[in-house]
PDB file of N, CA, C and O in Angstrom:
ATOM      1  N   MET A   1       0.837  -1.178   0.000  1.00  0.00           N
ATOM      2  CA  MET A   1       0.000   0.000   0.000  1.00  0.00           C
ATOM      3  C   MET A   1       0.884   1.244   0.000  1.00  0.00           C
ATOM      4  O   MET A   1       2.014   1.211   0.487  1.00  0.00           O
ATOM      5  N   THR A   2       0.374   2.319  -0.538  1.00  0.00           N
ATOM      6  CA  THR A   2       1.147   3.544  -0.704  1.00  0.00           C
ATOM      7  C   THR A   2       1.123   4.430   0.543  1.00  0.00           C
ATOM      8  O   THR A   2       0.246   4.292   1.395  1.00  0.00           O
ATOM      9  N   ASP A   3       2.082   5.328   0.639  1.00  0.00           N
ATOM     10  CA  ASP A   3       2.109   6.315   1.715  1.00  0.00           C
ATOM     11  C   ASP A   3       1.524   7.635   1.253  1.00  0.00           C
ATOM     12  O   ASP A   3       1.453   8.586   2.030  1.00  0.00           O
ATOM     13  N   ARG A   4       1.100   7.706  -0.009  1.00  0.00           N
ATOM     14  CA  ARG A   4       0.512   8.937  -0.533  1.00  0.00           C
ATOM     15  C   ARG A   4      -0.987   8.742  -0.703  1.00  0.00           C
ATOM     16  O   ARG A   4      -1.445   7.683  -1.131  1.00  0.00           O
ATOM     17  N   TRP A   5      -1.739   9.778  -0.362  1.00  0.00           N
ATOM     18  CA  TRP A   5      -3.196   9.739  -0.476  1.00  0.00           C
ATOM     19  C   TRP A   5      -3.641  10.895  -1.344  1.00  0.00           C
ATOM     20  O   TRP A   5      -2.986  11.936  -1.376  1.00  0.00           O
ATOM     21  N   VAL A   6      -4.742  10.728  -2.046  1.00  0.00           N
ATOM     22  CA  VAL A   6      -5.229  11.745  -2.959  1.00  0.00           C
ATOM     23  C   VAL A   6      -6.612  12.215  -2.529  1.00  0.00           C
ATOM     24  O   VAL A   6      -7.509  11.400  -2.315  1.00  0.00           O
ATOM     25  N   ILE A   7      -6.785  13.521  -2.402  1.00  0.00           N
ATOM     26  CA  ILE A   7      -8.101  14.116  -2.238  1.00  0.00           C
ATOM     27  C   ILE A   7      -8.593  14.332  -3.655  1.00  0.00           C
ATOM     28  O   ILE A   7      -7.848  14.851  -4.486  1.00  0.00           O
ATOM     29  N   HIS A   8      -9.791  13.960  -3.948  1.00  0.00           N
ATOM     30  CA  HIS A   8     -10.248  13.941  -5.328  1.00  0.00           C
ATOM     31  C   HIS A   8     -10.557  15.320  -5.874  1.00  0.00           C
ATOM     32  O   HIS A   8     -11.690  15.622  -6.248  1.00  0.00           O
ATOM     33  N   LEU A   9      -9.529  16.148  -5.911  1.00  0.00           N
ATOM     34  CA  LEU A   9      -9.578  17.448  -6.582  1.00  0.00           C
ATOM     35  C   LEU A   9      -8.623  17.474  -7.770  1.00  0.00           C
ATOM     36  O   LEU A   9      -8.922  18.219  -8.703  1.00  0.00           O
ATOM     37  N   PRO A  10      -7.548  16.772  -7.843  1.00  0.00           N
ATOM     38  CA  PRO A  10      -6.724  16.003  -6.908  1.00  0.00           C
ATOM     39  C   PRO A  10      -5.633  16.862  -6.246  1.00  0.00           C
ATOM     40  O   PRO A  10      -5.055  17.756  -6.865  1.00  0.00           O
ATOM     41  N   ILE A  11      -5.379  16.561  -4.986  1.00  0.00           N
ATOM     42  CA  ILE A  11      -4.322  17.187  -4.193  1.00  0.00           C
ATOM     43  C   ILE A  11      -3.665  16.053  -3.427  1.00  0.00           C
ATOM     44  O   ILE A  11      -4.373  15.256  -2.812  1.00  0.00           O
ATOM     45  N   THR A  12      -2.350  15.945  -3.435  1.00  0.00           N
ATOM     46  CA  THR A  12      -1.701  14.837  -2.736  1.00  0.00           C
ATOM     47  C   THR A  12      -1.192  15.276  -1.367  1.00  0.00           C
ATOM     48  O   THR A  12      -0.723  16.400  -1.189  1.00  0.00           O
ATOM     49  N   VAL A  13      -1.299  14.355  -0.399  1.00  0.00           N
ATOM     50  CA  VAL A  13      -0.811  14.534   0.962  1.00  0.00           C
ATOM     51  C   VAL A  13      -0.195  13.213   1.408  1.00  0.00           C
ATOM     52  O   VAL A  13      -0.449  12.194   0.765  1.00  0.00           O
ATOM     53  N   PRO A  14       0.606  13.176   2.481  1.00  0.00           N
ATOM     54  CA  PRO A  14       1.357  11.967   2.813  1.00  0.00           C
ATOM     55  C   PRO A  14       0.602  10.804   3.454  1.00  0.00           C
ATOM     56  O   PRO A  14       1.098   9.678   3.418  1.00  0.00           O
ATOM     57  N   ASP A  15      -0.598  11.035   4.051  1.00  0.00           N
ATOM     58  CA  ASP A  15      -1.280   9.919   4.705  1.00  0.00           C
ATOM     59  C   ASP A  15      -2.781  10.169   4.805  1.00  0.00           C
ATOM     60  O   ASP A  15      -3.251  11.273   4.529  1.00  0.00           O
ATOM     61  N   LEU A  16      -3.537   9.136   5.203  1.00  0.00           N
ATOM     62  CA  LEU A  16      -4.989   9.196   5.262  1.00  0.00           C
ATOM     63  C   LEU A  16      -5.481  10.258   6.235  1.00  0.00           C
ATOM     64  O   LEU A  16      -6.404  11.001   5.902  1.00  0.00           O
ATOM     65  N   LEU A  17      -4.905  10.353   7.409  1.00  0.00           N
ATOM     66  CA  LEU A  17      -5.343  11.339   8.392  1.00  0.00           C
ATOM     67  C   LEU A  17      -5.225  12.752   7.828  1.00  0.00           C
ATOM     68  O   LEU A  17      -6.179  13.527   7.902  1.00  0.00           O
ATOM     69  N   ARG A  18      -4.075  13.094   7.270  1.00  0.00           N
ATOM     70  CA  ARG A  18      -3.892  14.434   6.709  1.00  0.00           C
ATOM     71  C   ARG A  18      -4.771  14.653   5.482  1.00  0.00           C
ATOM     72  O   ARG A  18      -5.219  15.773   5.234  1.00  0.00           O
ATOM     73  N   ALA A  19      -5.020  13.601   4.718  1.00  0.00           N
ATOM     74  CA  ALA A  19      -5.924  13.720   3.569  1.00  0.00           C
ATOM     75  C   ALA A  19      -7.317  14.093   4.046  1.00  0.00           C
ATOM     76  O   ALA A  19      -7.949  14.984   3.478  1.00  0.00           O
ATOM     77  N   ARG A  20      -7.804  13.417   5.090  1.00  0.00           N
ATOM     78  CA  ARG A  20      -9.134  13.730   5.615  1.00  0.00           C
ATOM     79  C   ARG A  20      -9.191  15.141   6.191  1.00  0.00           C
ATOM     80  O   ARG A  20     -10.161  15.863   5.960  1.00  0.00           O
ATOM     81  N   ILE A  21      -8.172  15.541   6.932  1.00  0.00           N
ATOM     82  CA  ILE A  21      -8.143  16.892   7.510  1.00  0.00           C
ATOM     83  C   ILE A  21      -8.143  17.938   6.408  1.00  0.00           C
ATOM     84  O   ILE A  21      -8.909  18.901   6.459  1.00  0.00           O
ATOM     85  N   PHE A  22      -7.286  17.751   5.411  1.00  0.00           N
ATOM     86  CA  PHE A  22      -7.200  18.714   4.310  1.00  0.00           C
ATOM     87  C   PHE A  22      -8.513  18.750   3.532  1.00  0.00           C
ATOM     88  O   PHE A  22      -8.985  19.824   3.159  1.00  0.00           O
ATOM     89  N   ALA A  23      -9.100  17.588   3.286  1.00  0.00           N
ATOM     90  CA  ALA A  23     -10.361  17.528   2.540  1.00  0.00           C
ATOM     91  C   ALA A  23     -11.481  18.217   3.306  1.00  0.00           C
ATOM     92  O   ALA A  23     -12.283  18.933   2.706  1.00  0.00           O
ATOM     93  N   ARG A  24     -11.554  18.012   4.635  1.00  0.00           N
ATOM     94  CA  ARG A  24     -12.571  18.696   5.442  1.00  0.00           C
ATOM     95  C   ARG A  24     -12.394  20.202   5.355  1.00  0.00           C
ATOM     96  O   ARG A  24     -13.360  20.941   5.158  1.00  0.00           O
ATOM     97  N   THR A  25     -11.151  20.653   5.503  1.00  0.00           N
ATOM     98  CA  THR A  25     -10.866  22.083   5.455  1.00  0.00           C
ATOM     99  C   THR A  25     -11.219  22.653   4.087  1.00  0.00           C
ATOM    100  O   THR A  25     -11.866  23.696   3.997  1.00  0.00           O
ATOM    101  N   ALA A  26     -10.801  21.980   3.031  1.00  0.00           N
ATOM    102  CA  ALA A  26     -11.094  22.455   1.677  1.00  0.00           C
ATOM    103  C   ALA A  26     -12.596  22.492   1.425  1.00  0.00           C
ATOM    104  O   ALA A  26     -13.100  23.456   0.848  1.00  0.00           O
ATOM    105  N   ALA A  27     -13.314  21.462   1.846  1.00  0.00           N
ATOM    106  CA  ALA A  27     -14.763  21.412   1.641  1.00  0.00           C
ATOM    107  C   ALA A  27     -15.449  22.557   2.378  1.00  0.00           C
ATOM    108  O   ALA A  27     -16.344  23.199   1.828  1.00  0.00           O
ATOM    109  N   ARG A  28     -15.041  22.815   3.608  1.00  0.00           N
ATOM    110  CA  ARG A  28     -15.671  23.891   4.386  1.00  0.00           C
ATOM    111  C   ARG A  28     -15.416  25.259   3.771  1.00  0.00           C
ATOM    112  O   ARG A  28     -16.293  26.123   3.787  1.00  0.00           O
ATOM    113  N   VAL A  29     -14.221  25.457   3.231  1.00  0.00           N
ATOM    114  CA  VAL A  29     -13.921  26.719   2.557  1.00  0.00           C
ATOM    115  C   VAL A  29     -14.754  26.832   1.280  1.00  0.00           C
ATOM    116  O   VAL A  29     -15.338  27.881   1.011  1.00  0.00           O
ATOM    117  N   LEU A  30     -14.809  25.769   0.504  1.00  0.00           N
ATOM    118  CA  LEU A  30     -15.557  25.795  -0.753  1.00  0.00           C
ATOM    119  C   LEU A  30     -17.057  25.965  -0.536  1.00  0.00           C
ATOM    120  O   LEU A  30     -17.727  26.591  -1.357  1.00  0.00           O
ATOM    121  N   VAL A  31     -17.598  25.416   0.560  1.00  0.00           N
ATOM    122  CA  VAL A  31     -19.021  25.586   0.862  1.00  0.00           C
ATOM    123  C   VAL A  31     -19.348  27.058   1.054  1.00  0.00           C
ATOM    124  O   VAL A  31     -20.436  27.506   0.691  1.00  0.00           O
ATOM    125  N   ARG A  32     -18.421  27.809   1.619  1.00  0.00           N
ATOM    126  CA  ARG A  32     -18.647  29.247   1.817  1.00  0.00           C
ATOM    127  C   ARG A  32     -18.671  30.001   0.495  1.00  0.00           C
ATOM    128  O   ARG A  32     -19.280  31.065   0.390  1.00  0.00           O
ATOM    129  N   LEU A  33     -18.001  29.443  -0.516  1.00  0.00           N
ATOM    130  CA  LEU A  33     -17.936  30.098  -1.823  1.00  0.00           C
ATOM    131  C   LEU A  33     -19.083  29.697  -2.746  1.00  0.00           C
ATOM    132  O   LEU A  33     -19.477  30.468  -3.621  1.00  0.00           O
ATOM    133  N   SER A  34     -19.615  28.501  -2.554  1.00  0.00           N
ATOM    134  CA  SER A  34     -20.669  28.014  -3.442  1.00  0.00           C
ATOM    135  C   SER A  34     -21.608  27.062  -2.708  1.00  0.00           C
ATOM    136  O   SER A  34     -21.160  26.150  -2.014  1.00  0.00           O
ATOM    137  N   ALA A  35     -22.891  27.278  -2.863  1.00  0.00           N
ATOM    138  CA  ALA A  35     -23.886  26.392  -2.251  1.00  0.00           C
ATOM    139  C   ALA A  35     -23.963  25.056  -2.985  1.00  0.00           C
ATOM    140  O   ALA A  35     -24.637  24.141  -2.513  1.00  0.00           O
ATOM    141  N   ARG A  36     -23.299  24.922  -4.112  1.00  0.00           N
ATOM    142  CA  ARG A  36     -23.343  23.685  -4.899  1.00  0.00           C
ATOM    143  C   ARG A  36     -22.359  22.628  -4.400  1.00  0.00           C
ATOM    144  O   ARG A  36     -22.395  21.484  -4.853  1.00  0.00           O
ATOM    145  N   VAL A  37     -21.498  23.000  -3.486  1.00  0.00           N
ATOM    146  CA  VAL A  37     -20.546  22.043  -2.931  1.00  0.00           C
ATOM    147  C   VAL A  37     -21.279  21.132  -1.953  1.00  0.00           C
ATOM    148  O   VAL A  37     -22.005  21.614  -1.084  1.00  0.00           O
ATOM    149  N   GLU A  38     -21.094  19.819  -2.088  1.00  0.00           N
ATOM    150  CA  GLU A  38     -21.714  18.850  -1.194  1.00  0.00           C
ATOM    151  C   GLU A  38     -20.635  18.171  -0.363  1.00  0.00           C
ATOM    152  O   GLU A  38     -20.098  17.144  -0.778  1.00  0.00           O
ATOM    153  N   PRO A  39     -20.306  18.725   0.808  1.00  0.00           N
ATOM    154  CA  PRO A  39     -19.214  18.179   1.600  1.00  0.00           C
ATOM    155  C   PRO A  39     -19.429  16.738   2.034  1.00  0.00           C
ATOM    156  O   PRO A  39     -18.460  16.002   2.221  1.00  0.00           O
ATOM    157  N   GLY A  40     -20.683  16.321   2.199  1.00  0.00           N
ATOM    158  CA  GLY A  40     -20.954  14.951   2.630  1.00  0.00           C
ATOM    159  C   GLY A  40     -20.444  13.898   1.662  1.00  0.00           C
ATOM    160  O   GLY A  40     -20.229  12.752   2.058  1.00  0.00           O
ATOM    161  N   GLY A  41     -20.249  14.257   0.418  1.00  0.00           N
ATOM    162  CA  GLY A  41     -19.778  13.309  -0.587  1.00  0.00           C
ATOM    163  C   GLY A  41     -18.274  13.277  -0.760  1.00  0.00           C
ATOM    164  O   GLY A  41     -17.775  12.565  -1.630  1.00  0.00           O
ATOM    165  N   VAL A  42     -17.532  14.035   0.052  1.00  0.00           N
ATOM    166  CA  VAL A  42     -16.076  14.099  -0.094  1.00  0.00           C
ATOM    167  C   VAL A  42     -15.438  12.784   0.357  1.00  0.00           C
ATOM    168  O   VAL A  42     -15.729  12.284   1.443  1.00  0.00           O
ATOM    169  N   THR A  43     -14.576  12.239  -0.478  1.00  0.00           N
ATOM    170  CA  THR A  43     -13.826  11.029  -0.154  1.00  0.00           C
ATOM    171  C   THR A  43     -12.356  11.244  -0.491  1.00  0.00           C
ATOM    172  O   THR A  43     -12.011  12.152  -1.247  1.00  0.00           O
ATOM    173  N   VAL A  44     -11.495  10.405   0.074  1.00  0.00           N
ATOM    174  CA  VAL A  44     -10.070  10.398  -0.252  1.00  0.00           C
ATOM    175  C   VAL A  44      -9.664   8.957  -0.549  1.00  0.00           C
ATOM    176  O   VAL A  44     -10.334   8.015  -0.126  1.00  0.00           O
ATOM    177  N   SER A  45      -8.565   8.797  -1.276  1.00  0.00           N
ATOM    178  CA  SER A  45      -8.091   7.453  -1.599  1.00  0.00           C
ATOM    179  C   SER A  45      -6.580   7.458  -1.762  1.00  0.00           C
ATOM    180  O   SER A  45      -5.955   8.504  -1.937  1.00  0.00           O
ATOM    181  N   ALA A  46      -6.015   6.270  -1.702  1.00  0.00           N
ATOM    182  CA  ALA A  46      -4.593   6.120  -2.004  1.00  0.00           C
ATOM    183  C   ALA A  46      -4.404   6.426  -3.486  1.00  0.00           C
ATOM    184  O   ALA A  46      -5.267   6.103  -4.303  1.00  0.00           O
ATOM    185  N   GLU A  47      -3.293   7.040  -3.830  1.00  0.00           N
ATOM    186  CA  GLU A  47      -3.035   7.439  -5.214  1.00  0.00           C
ATOM    187  C   GLU A  47      -3.108   6.254  -6.176  1.00  0.00           C
ATOM    188  O   GLU A  47      -3.622   6.382  -7.287  1.00  0.00           O
ATOM    189  N   ASP A  48      -2.594   5.106  -5.747  1.00  0.00           N
ATOM    190  CA  ASP A  48      -2.569   3.939  -6.638  1.00  0.00           C
ATOM    191  C   ASP A  48      -3.783   3.024  -6.437  1.00  0.00           C
ATOM    192  O   ASP A  48      -3.845   1.945  -7.024  1.00  0.00           O
ATOM    193  N   GLN A  49      -4.755   3.452  -5.603  1.00  0.00           N
ATOM    194  CA  GLN A  49      -5.991   2.684  -5.383  1.00  0.00           C
ATOM    195  C   GLN A  49      -7.167   3.646  -5.332  1.00  0.00           C
ATOM    196  O   GLN A  49      -7.891   3.688  -4.337  1.00  0.00           O
ATOM    197  N   GLN A  50      -7.363   4.409  -6.379  1.00  0.00           N
ATOM    198  CA  GLN A  50      -8.375   5.446  -6.361  1.00  0.00           C
ATOM    199  C   GLN A  50      -9.802   4.898  -6.358  1.00  0.00           C
ATOM    200  O   GLN A  50     -10.750   5.648  -6.127  1.00  0.00           O
ATOM    201  N   GLY A  51      -9.962   3.617  -6.609  1.00  0.00           N
ATOM    202  CA  GLY A  51     -11.277   3.001  -6.521  1.00  0.00           C
ATOM    203  C   GLY A  51     -11.675   2.668  -5.087  1.00  0.00           C
ATOM    204  O   GLY A  51     -12.846   2.402  -4.817  1.00  0.00           O
ATOM    205  N   VAL A  52     -10.706   2.681  -4.161  1.00  0.00           N
ATOM    206  CA  VAL A  52     -10.971   2.404  -2.746  1.00  0.00           C
ATOM    207  C   VAL A  52     -11.013   3.752  -2.029  1.00  0.00           C
ATOM    208  O   VAL A  52      -9.975   4.342  -1.729  1.00  0.00           O
ATOM    209  N   ARG A  53     -12.219   4.225  -1.761  1.00  0.00           N
ATOM    210  CA  ARG A  53     -12.373   5.563  -1.200  1.00  0.00           C
ATOM    211  C   ARG A  53     -12.731   5.516   0.280  1.00  0.00           C
ATOM    212  O   ARG A  53     -13.398   4.597   0.754  1.00  0.00           O
ATOM    213  N   HIS A  54     -12.268   6.532   0.987  1.00  0.00           N
ATOM    214  CA  HIS A  54     -12.518   6.684   2.420  1.00  0.00           C
ATOM    215  C   HIS A  54     -13.346   7.953   2.625  1.00  0.00           C
ATOM    216  O   HIS A  54     -12.959   9.027   2.165  1.00  0.00           O
ATOM    217  N   TRP A  55     -14.480   7.832   3.313  1.00  0.00           N
ATOM    218  CA  TRP A  55     -15.331   8.984   3.570  1.00  0.00           C
ATOM    219  C   TRP A  55     -14.625   9.982   4.480  1.00  0.00           C
ATOM    220  O   TRP A  55     -13.797   9.593   5.302  1.00  0.00           O
ATOM    221  N   VAL A  56     -14.946  11.258   4.338  1.00  0.00           N
ATOM    222  CA  VAL A  56     -14.356  12.328   5.135  1.00  0.00           C
ATOM    223  C   VAL A  56     -15.346  12.813   6.198  1.00  0.00           C
ATOM    224  O   VAL A  56     -14.963  13.027   7.348  1.00  0.00           O
ATOM    225  N   PHE A  57     -16.615  12.985   5.819  1.00  0.00           N
ATOM    226  CA  PHE A  57     -17.646  13.456   6.741  1.00  0.00           C
ATOM    227  C   PHE A  57     -18.597  12.321   7.077  1.00  0.00           C
ATOM    228  O   PHE A  57     -18.764  11.392   6.286  1.00  0.00           O
ATOM    229  N   CYS A  58     -19.228  12.393   8.258  1.00  0.00           N
ATOM    230  CA  CYS A  58     -20.214  11.407   8.690  1.00  0.00           C
ATOM    231  C   CYS A  58     -21.421  11.430   7.759  1.00  0.00           C
ATOM    232  O   CYS A  58     -21.783  10.393   7.204  1.00  0.00           O
ATOM    233  N   ASP A  59     -22.047  12.580   7.579  1.00  0.00           N
ATOM    234  CA  ASP A  59     -23.167  12.823   6.662  1.00  0.00           C
ATOM    235  C   ASP A  59     -24.435  12.041   6.992  1.00  0.00           C
ATOM    236  O   ASP A  59     -25.286  11.876   6.117  1.00  0.00           O
ATOM    237  N   ARG A  60     -24.593  11.551   8.233  1.00  0.00           N
ATOM    238  CA  ARG A  60     -25.833  10.874   8.616  1.00  0.00           C
ATOM    239  C   ARG A  60     -26.989  11.874   8.630  1.00  0.00           C
ATOM    240  O   ARG A  60     -26.791  13.040   8.974  1.00  0.00           O
ATOM    241  N   PRO A  61     -28.171  11.440   8.266  1.00  0.00           N
ATOM    242  CA  PRO A  61     -29.337  12.335   8.334  1.00  0.00           C
ATOM    243  C   PRO A  61     -29.650  12.710   9.776  1.00  0.00           C
ATOM    244  O   PRO A  61     -29.543  11.878  10.677  1.00  0.00           O
ATOM    245  N   LEU A  62     -30.035  13.960   9.991  1.00  0.00           N
ATOM    246  CA  LEU A  62     -30.443  14.468  11.302  1.00  0.00           C
ATOM    247  C   LEU A  62     -31.913  14.871  11.238  1.00  0.00           C
ATOM    248  O   LEU A  62     -32.450  15.061  10.147  1.00  0.00           O
ATOM    249  N   PRO A  63     -32.567  15.003  12.380  1.00  0.00           N
ATOM    250  CA  PRO A  63     -33.954  15.464  12.373  1.00  0.00           C
ATOM    251  C   PRO A  63     -34.060  16.816  11.669  1.00  0.00           C
ATOM    252  O   PRO A  63     -33.190  17.673  11.826  1.00  0.00           O
ATOM    253  N   GLY A  64     -35.111  17.001  10.906  1.00  0.00           N
ATOM    254  CA  GLY A  64     -35.316  18.269  10.212  1.00  0.00           C
ATOM    255  C   GLY A  64     -34.678  18.311   8.834  1.00  0.00           C
ATOM    256  O   GLY A  64     -34.742  19.339   8.159  1.00  0.00           O
ATOM    257  N   GLY A  65     -34.063  17.212   8.402  1.00  0.00           N
ATOM    258  CA  GLY A  65     -33.504  17.154   7.050  1.00  0.00           C
ATOM    259  C   GLY A  65     -32.046  17.553   6.926  1.00  0.00           C
ATOM    260  O   GLY A  65     -31.476  17.440   5.841  1.00  0.00           O
ATOM    261  N   ALA A  66     -31.421  18.016   8.004  1.00  0.00           N
ATOM    262  CA  ALA A  66     -29.993  18.371   7.942  1.00  0.00           C
ATOM    263  C   ALA A  66     -29.143  17.100   7.930  1.00  0.00           C
ATOM    264  O   ALA A  66     -29.660  15.999   8.119  1.00  0.00           O
ATOM    265  N   ARG A  67     -27.835  17.260   7.707  1.00  0.00           N
ATOM    266  CA  ARG A  67     -26.898  16.136   7.698  1.00  0.00           C
ATOM    267  C   ARG A  67     -25.799  16.411   8.722  1.00  0.00           C
ATOM    268  O   ARG A  67     -25.492  17.568   9.008  1.00  0.00           O
ATOM    269  N   CYS A  68     -25.206  15.347   9.277  1.00  0.00           N
ATOM    270  CA  CYS A  68     -24.109  15.487  10.239  1.00  0.00           C
ATOM    271  C   CYS A  68     -22.882  16.041   9.530  1.00  0.00           C
ATOM    272  O   CYS A  68     -22.477  15.530   8.486  1.00  0.00           O
ATOM    273  N   ALA A  69     -22.291  17.091  10.102  1.00  0.00           N
ATOM    274  CA  ALA A  69     -21.127  17.747   9.514  1.00  0.00           C
ATOM    275  C   ALA A  69     -19.822  17.362  10.209  1.00  0.00           C
ATOM    276  O   ALA A  69     -18.779  17.953   9.933  1.00  0.00           O
ATOM    277  N   LEU A  70     -19.871  16.384  11.101  1.00  0.00           N
ATOM    278  CA  LEU A  70     -18.672  15.982  11.833  1.00  0.00           C
ATOM    279  C   LEU A  70     -17.840  15.002  11.008  1.00  0.00           C
ATOM    280  O   LEU A  70     -18.344  14.423  10.046  1.00  0.00           O
ATOM    281  N   PRO A  71     -16.562  14.807  11.377  1.00  0.00           N
ATOM    282  CA  PRO A  71     -15.731  13.826  10.675  1.00  0.00           C
ATOM    283  C   PRO A  71     -16.343  12.429  10.754  1.00  0.00           C
ATOM    284  O   PRO A  71     -17.093  12.127  11.682  1.00  0.00           O
ATOM    285  N   VAL A  72     -16.027  11.594   9.793  1.00  0.00           N
ATOM    286  CA  VAL A  72     -16.613  10.261   9.681  1.00  0.00           C
ATOM    287  C   VAL A  72     -16.396   9.418  10.939  1.00  0.00           C
ATOM    288  O   VAL A  72     -17.253   8.598  11.269  1.00  0.00           O
ATOM    289  N   ASP A  73     -15.310   9.588  11.634  1.00  0.00           N
ATOM    290  CA  ASP A  73     -14.981   8.744  12.789  1.00  0.00           C
ATOM    291  C   ASP A  73     -15.259   9.435  14.126  1.00  0.00           C
ATOM    292  O   ASP A  73     -14.624   9.101  15.127  1.00  0.00           O
ATOM    293  N   HIS A  74     -16.195  10.391  14.164  1.00  0.00           N
ATOM    294  CA  HIS A  74     -16.435  11.151  15.393  1.00  0.00           C
ATOM    295  C   HIS A  74     -17.041  10.274  16.486  1.00  0.00           C
ATOM    296  O   HIS A  74     -17.711   9.280  16.204  1.00  0.00           O
ATOM    297  N   LEU A  75     -16.791  10.660  17.747  1.00  0.00           N
ATOM    298  CA  LEU A  75     -17.319   9.940  18.907  1.00  0.00           C
ATOM    299  C   LEU A  75     -18.476  10.691  19.553  1.00  0.00           C
ATOM    300  O   LEU A  75     -19.281  10.091  20.265  1.00  0.00           O
ATOM    301  N   ALA A  76     -18.567  11.984  19.316  1.00  0.00           N
ATOM    302  CA  ALA A  76     -19.646  12.803  19.875  1.00  0.00           C
ATOM    303  C   ALA A  76     -20.939  12.518  19.112  1.00  0.00           C
ATOM    304  O   ALA A  76     -20.905  11.954  18.019  1.00  0.00           O
ATOM    305  N   PRO A  77     -22.072  12.907  19.686  1.00  0.00           N
ATOM    306  CA  PRO A  77     -23.335  12.746  18.951  1.00  0.00           C
ATOM    307  C   PRO A  77     -23.294  13.557  17.649  1.00  0.00           C
ATOM    308  O   PRO A  77     -22.638  14.596  17.576  1.00  0.00           O
ATOM    309  N   CYS A  78     -23.993  13.076  16.640  1.00  0.00           N
ATOM    310  CA  CYS A  78     -24.035  13.776  15.357  1.00  0.00           C
ATOM    311  C   CYS A  78     -24.540  15.205  15.552  1.00  0.00           C
ATOM    312  O   CYS A  78     -25.377  15.467  16.416  1.00  0.00           O
ATOM    313  N   ALA A  79     -24.014  16.133  14.727  1.00  0.00           N
ATOM    314  CA  ALA A  79     -24.386  17.543  14.832  1.00  0.00           C
ATOM    315  C   ALA A  79     -24.296  18.208  13.472  1.00  0.00           C
ATOM    316  O   ALA A  79     -23.612  17.723  12.572  1.00  0.00           O
ATOM    317  N   ARG A  80     -25.002  19.335  13.334  1.00  0.00           N
ATOM    318  CA  ARG A  80     -24.982  20.092  12.074  1.00  0.00           C
ATOM    319  C   ARG A  80     -23.669  20.822  11.878  1.00  0.00           C
ATOM    320  O   ARG A  80     -23.254  21.071  10.746  1.00  0.00           O
ATOM    321  N   ARG A  81     -23.016  21.163  12.972  1.00  0.00           N
ATOM    322  CA  ARG A  81     -21.772  21.937  12.898  1.00  0.00           C
ATOM    323  C   ARG A  81     -20.701  21.283  13.742  1.00  0.00           C
ATOM    324  O   ARG A  81     -20.991  20.568  14.701  1.00  0.00           O
ATOM    325  N   THR A  82     -19.463  21.538  13.370  1.00  0.00           N
ATOM    326  CA  THR A  82     -18.330  21.054  14.147  1.00  0.00           C
ATOM    327  C   THR A  82     -18.250  21.851  15.436  1.00  0.00           C
ATOM    328  O   THR A  82     -18.297  23.080  15.392  1.00  0.00           O
ATOM    329  N   PRO A  83     -18.129  21.186  16.595  1.00  0.00           N
ATOM    330  CA  PRO A  83     -18.030  21.943  17.852  1.00  0.00           C
ATOM    331  C   PRO A  83     -16.760  22.782  17.890  1.00  0.00           C
ATOM    332  O   PRO A  83     -15.712  22.375  17.387  1.00  0.00           O
ATOM    333  N   ARG A  84     -16.873  23.950  18.489  1.00  0.00           N
ATOM    334  CA  ARG A  84     -15.689  24.806  18.624  1.00  0.00           C
ATOM    335  C   ARG A  84     -14.756  24.221  19.672  1.00  0.00           C
ATOM    336  O   ARG A  84     -15.209  23.685  20.684  1.00  0.00           O
ATOM    337  N   PRO A  85     -13.448  24.323  19.430  1.00  0.00           N
ATOM    338  CA  PRO A  85     -12.517  23.820  20.448  1.00  0.00           C
ATOM    339  C   PRO A  85     -12.638  24.652  21.719  1.00  0.00           C
ATOM    340  O   PRO A  85     -12.822  25.868  21.658  1.00  0.00           O
ATOM    341  N   SER A  86     -12.534  23.990  22.869  1.00  0.00           N
ATOM    342  CA  SER A  86     -12.624  24.725  24.128  1.00  0.00           C
ATOM    343  C   SER A  86     -11.318  25.468  24.362  1.00  0.00           C
ATOM    344  O   SER A  86     -10.230  24.978  24.057  1.00  0.00           O
ATOM    345  N   ARG A  87     -11.463  26.662  24.910  1.00  0.00           N
ATOM    346  CA  ARG A  87     -10.287  27.485  25.209  1.00  0.00           C
ATOM    347  C   ARG A  87      -9.868  27.248  26.642  1.00  0.00           C
ATOM    348  O   ARG A  87     -10.718  27.118  27.523  1.00  0.00           O
ATOM    349  N   PRO A  88      -8.565  27.188  26.891  1.00  0.00           N
ATOM    350  CA  PRO A  88      -8.133  27.045  28.284  1.00  0.00           C
ATOM    351  C   PRO A  88      -8.497  28.287  29.085  1.00  0.00           C
ATOM    352  O   PRO A  88      -8.390  29.413  28.600  1.00  0.00           O
ATOM    353  N   ARG A  89      -8.925  28.058  30.313  1.00  0.00           N
ATOM    354  CA  ARG A  89      -9.272  29.187  31.188  1.00  0.00           C
ATOM    355  C   ARG A  89      -8.004  29.863  31.686  1.00  0.00           C
ATOM    356  O   ARG A  89      -7.025  29.193  32.014  1.00  0.00           O
ATOM    357  N   PRO A  90      -8.023  31.209  31.745  1.00  0.00           N
ATOM    358  CA  PRO A  90      -6.861  31.901  32.290  1.00  0.00           C
ATOM    359  C   PRO A  90      -6.725  31.614  33.782  1.00  0.00           C
ATOM    360  O   PRO A  90      -7.724  31.526  34.497  1.00  0.00           O
ATOM    361  N   ARG A  91      -5.534  31.474  34.230  1.00  0.00           N
ATOM    362  CA  ARG A  91      -5.302  31.246  35.653  1.00  0.00           C
ATOM    363  C   ARG A  91      -5.327  32.563  36.409  1.00  0.00           C
ATOM    364  O   ARG A  91      -4.814  33.577  35.936  1.00  0.00           O
ATOM    365  N   PRO A  92      -5.940  32.533  37.606  1.00  0.00           N
ATOM    366  CA  PRO A  92      -6.006  33.790  38.393  1.00  0.00           C
ATOM    367  C   PRO A  92      -4.665  34.210  38.920  1.00  0.00           C
ATOM    368  O   PRO A  92      -4.559  35.235  39.593  1.00  0.00           O
TER     369      PRO A  92
END
């Protein structure tokens, strides 16, 4: 198996984790530019195995017709938006 992964734009990155991160970031940026972008359909694959695709977003249906916008392997309950990272509290 290869150490290079392809985001189907195509853009190459060194591994599956970085491919998924880059694809999520690219999809979120592109969604802001065009309503025609469907982030739920984003997949990545090894460069030499482009028929074997790995999902990037969960995309499960949510109540009200929305779709889950979290990464495919998330542990939190499905949500429409990615939760904001918590900020460390300043020490007194």
